[in-house]
KOLVEXTI-981997 format. One record per atom (N, C-alpha, C): x, y, z. Coordinates in steps of 0.02 Angstrom, whole numbers, padded with zeros to 5 digits, always signed. Each point is the difference from the previous one (the first is absolute). Layout:
N
XYZ
...
//
This chain:
139
+00035-00060+00000
-00037+00062-00003
+00052+00067-00017
-00019+00040-00023
+00031+00061-00010
+00009+00053+00068
+00052+00039+00003
-00015+00043+00066
-00059+00045-00009
-00020+00020-00066
-00049+00046-00002
-00069-00033+00019
-00002-00054-00023
-00060-00039+00020
-00016-00023+00075
+00057-00012+00029
+00005-00001+00073
-00016+00055+00039
+00026+00067-00022
-00028+00064+00024
-00071+00013-00015
-00023-00007-00052
-00074+00001-00018
-00044-00037+00038
+00009-00069+00022
-00034-00035+00032
+00001+00016+00066
+00056+00008+00036
+00012+00026+00069
-00035+00064+00006
+00011+00042-00044
-00041+00070+00009
-00067-00013-00001
-00032-00029-00044
-00068-00013+00001
-00030-00034+00065
+00035-00050+00016
-00024-00028+00066
-00001+00042+00059
+00054+00035+00004
+00005+00045+00058
-00049+00051-00006
-00022+00029-00060
-00054+00050-00013
-00061-00028+00018
-00015-00059-00011
-00062-00041+00013
-00007+00006+00082
+00055-00017+00035
-00005+00012+00069
+00000+00064+00025
+00018+00043-00036
-00005+00081+00016
-00078+00005-00010
-00027-00004-00055
-00073+00011-00015
-00042-00036+00054
+00017-00064+00012
-00048-00028+00048
+00002+00032+00074
+00057+00014+00024
+00010+00039+00067
-00032+00064-00005
+00014+00031-00049
-00034+00070-00005
-00071-00003+00000
-00022-00039-00039
-00080-00002+00001
-00031-00025+00056
+00027-00064+00030
-00023-00021+00062
+00013+00050+00061
+00055+00040-00004
+00000+00048+00048
-00040+00063+00005
-00008+00017-00066
-00053+00052-00019
-00077-00026+00028
-00015-00056-00024
-00067-00028+00015
-00008+00003+00082
+00053-00034+00023
-00005+00002+00084
-00007+00066+00029
+00036+00057-00022
-00005+00060+00028
-00058+00020-00016
-00042+00002-00056
-00057+00020-00007
-00049-00026+00041
+00000-00068+00008
-00042-00040+00042
+00010+00029+00070
+00048+00016+00020
+00025+00020+00086
-00035+00066-00005
+00016+00049-00042
-00030+00071+00002
-00074+00008+00001
-00028-00050-00042
-00073+00003+00001
-00029-00021+00061
+00032-00033+00043
-00025-00033+00060
+00008+00070+00053
+00054+00040-00014
+00006+00068+00046
-00044+00043-00022
-00013+00014-00063
-00049+00051-00016
+00039+00061-00035
-00039+00049-00018
+00021+00055-00024
+00051+00037+00051
+00054+00023-00022
+00050+00034+00043
-00017+00083-00013
-00010+00024+00064
-00008+00063+00004
+00074+00043+00001
-00002+00056-00044
+00068+00029-00005
+00006+00055+00058
+00018-00020+00043
+00017+00048+00059
+00045-00040+00057
+00039+00029+00045
+00036-00017+00032
-00037-00073+00048
-00049+00014+00019
-00043-00055+00049
-00018-00053-00051
-00020+00016-00062
-00030-00052-00047
+00060-00040-00021
+00061+00024-00027
+00050-00034-00011
+00039-00043+00048
-00001+00040+00071
+00024-00051+00049
-00036-00051+00008
-00076+00015+00000
-00036-00069+00018
-00003-00050-00058
+00006+00020-00062
+00008-00046-00049
+00064-00042+00005
+00052+00035+00018
+00065-00031+00011
+00003-00053+00047
-00031+00021+00057
-00009-00042+00058
-00038-00063-00023
-00058+00001-00028
-00044-00052-00032
+00038-00050-00049
+00045+00033-00041
+00030-00031-00055
+00058-00039+00026
+00034+00029+00054
+00053-00045+00048
-00022-00056+00026
-00072-00009+00022
-00029-00050+00032
-00033-00049-00045
+00007+00004-00065
-00035-00035-00054
+00037-00052-00036
-00006-00061+00013
+00047-00055-00031
-00009+00002-00072
-00062+00007-00029
-00008+00008-00076
+00055+00060-00036
+00005+00053+00040
+00058+00038-00024
+00060-00023+00005
+00016-00020+00062
+00065-00031+00007
+00026-00054-00051
-00047-00039-00013
+00013-00048-00059
+00002+00034-00061
-00042+00050-00016
+00015+00045-00063
+00068+00023-00005
+00022+00020+00055
+00077+00035+00010
+00041-00049-00013
-00003-00066+00027
+00041-00050-00007
+00007-00013-00078
-00054-00010-00038
-00004-00011-00069
+00042+00057-00037
-00007+00062+00009
+00025+00060-00029
+00079-00008+00019
+00015-00025+00057
+00069+00002+00014
+00027-00059-00049
-00035-00052-00024
+00021-00054-00040
+00002+00033-00067
-00039+00045-00027
-00002+00036-00065
+00066+00049+00005
+00016+00031+00051
+00059+00040-00003
+00057-00038-00003
+00012-00056+00025
+00055-00046+00007
+00011-00036-00072
-00060-00020-00031
+00005-00026-00078
+00019+00050-00048
-00040+00064+00009
+00023+00058-00037
+00076+00019+00006
+00029+00004+00058
+00067+00018+00004
+00037-00060-00037
-00009-00054+00006
+00039-00063-00025
-00011+00007-00070
-00051-00001-00034
-00003+00000-00074
+00035+00072-00034
-00004+00047+00047
+00026+00069-00025
+00087-00009-00005
+00019-00053+00041
+00071-00010+00002
+00021-00029-00070
-00045-00028-00033
+00035-00027-00060
-00028+00006-00076
-00067+00031+00016
-00034+00022-00058
-00012+00081-00010
-00014+00023-00057
-00007+00072-00020
-00066+00026+00038
+00009+00054+00032
-00055+00039+00026
-00057+00003-00056
+00021+00025-00056
-00047+00004-00058
-00036-00071-00025
+00022-00051+00030
-00030-00073-00018
-00042-00012+00068
+00024+00009+00055
-00027-00024+00061
-00059+00030+00018
-00007+00065-00003
-00064+00047+00012
-00047-00021-00038
+00007+00012-00066
-00050-00027-00053
-00031-00068+00013
+00043-00053+00010
-00027-00068+00019
-00040-00008+00062
+00033+00045+00047
-00041+00000+00073
-00068+00032-00015
-00017+00039-00049
-00052+00036-00011
-00065-00052-00009
+00024-00053-00019
-00058-00053-00015
-00044-00006+00077
+00045+00015+00052
-00034+00000+00065
-00074+00041-00004
+00008+00055-00038
-00070+00037-00004
-00064-00042-00031
+00014-00041-00047
-00048-00040-00024
-00028-00052+00045
+00046-00031+00045
-00013-00041+00048
-00037+00037+00062
+00019+00064+00018
-00041+00035+00050
-00074+00018-00026
-00008+00014-00064
-00071+00009-00014
-00039-00063-00003
+00022-00055-00009
-00030-00065+00012
-00015-00019+00065
+00055+00013+00040
-00008-00012+00076
-00066+00048+00039
+00011+00055-00034
-00047+00053+00032
-00083-00016-00020
+00002-00039-00060
-00071-00024-00018
-00021-00053+00046
+00056-00058-00006
-00016-00056+00041
-00005-00007+00066
+00044+00039+00023
+00008+00005+00089
-00025+00052+00035
-00013+00057-00035
-00028+00065+00026
-00056+00020-00028
-00027-00038-00047
-00075+00011-00032
+00004+00068-00028
+00050+00025-00034
-00008+00060-00030
-00015-00002-00065
-00033+00051-00031
-00026+00006-00070
+00063+00034-00034
+00021-00028-00054
+00056+00026-00032
-00031+00021-00076
-00001+00067-00013
-00023+00018-00064
+00032-00022-00060
-00028+00004-00062
+00021-00013-00063
+00070+00051-00013
-00008+00064+00017
+00060+00027-00005
+00065-00021+00043
-00012-00021+00055
+00055-00039+00040
+00025-00057-00043
-00055-00039-00009
+00028-00065-00032
+00033+00016-00062
-00016+00050-00038
+00039+00019-00058
+00074+00017+00009
+00004+00038+00061
+00066+00018+00022
+00041-00060+00014
-00030-00048+00045
+00035-00064+00025
+00024-00038-00063
-00045+00005-00051
+00018-00041-00073
+00067+00034-00031
+00001+00065+00000
+00054+00045-00030
+00056-00018+00038
+00003-00003+00072
+00055-00019+00038
+00030-00069-00016
-00050-00047-00008
+00021-00081-00011
+00037+00012-00066
-00023+00039-00058
+00027-00007-00053
+00075+00029-00005
+00003+00052+00055
+00071+00029+00001
+00045-00045+00043
-00026-00049+00039
+00043-00045+00032
+00020-00043-00046
-00044-00030-00040
+00014-00048-00047
+00056+00023-00046
-00005+00064-00018
+00060+00029-00044
+00062-00005+00037
-00005+00031+00057
+00067+00009+00036
+00025-00072+00015
-00037-00047+00021
+00027-00069+00005
+00020-00034-00062
-00006+00020-00060
+00038-00020-00051
+00069+00022-00004
+00022+00048+00040
+00068+00028-00010
+00040-00033+00059
+00067+00015-00016
+00051-00025+00049
-00009+00030+00064
+00016-00038+00050
-00023+00039+00071
+00062+00037+00018
+00052-00007-00027
+00063+00043+00018
+00033+00019-00069
+00031+00064+00003
+00036+00015-00061
+00074+00012+00021
+00025-00019+00057
+00070+00000+00016
+00035-00064-00029
+00059+00018-00011
+00034-00044-00055
+00013-00080+00042
+00005-00002+00066
+00005-00057+00040
-00051-00002+00056
-00053-00021-00015
-00051-00009+00052
+00020-00057+00065
-00006+00012+00058
+00005-00052+00052
-00045-00060-00013
+00023-00059+00013
-00045-00049-00007
-00029-00027+00073
//
């Protein structure tokens, strides 16, 4: 297997972990904050929301997944181009829209689905390029 192919496969696998962690973390944060309710923009409201968030295990689980996202993002950034990683990671926006419909019972308009489709086409286009443009990518 060529070096370029190894880097491509490795990058796509870690990007998949990145998207999974980011979307799971976002979904859990939304669930946790929905339980807290609307946050009032005041010293008292913000301090009360912070206190409630600190005691919410769903929010902590979301933070754990978002930490996994950050670790996988930093890892993949160490060997692949930024101009490759970020657009490929944007596939998470499509996953987010689907998760919002399935788990949060949100209604997604045709305009939003059209935007998600455009993002997916962009991800497919970027995915066809080399993950790195440096002459000797690490393996």
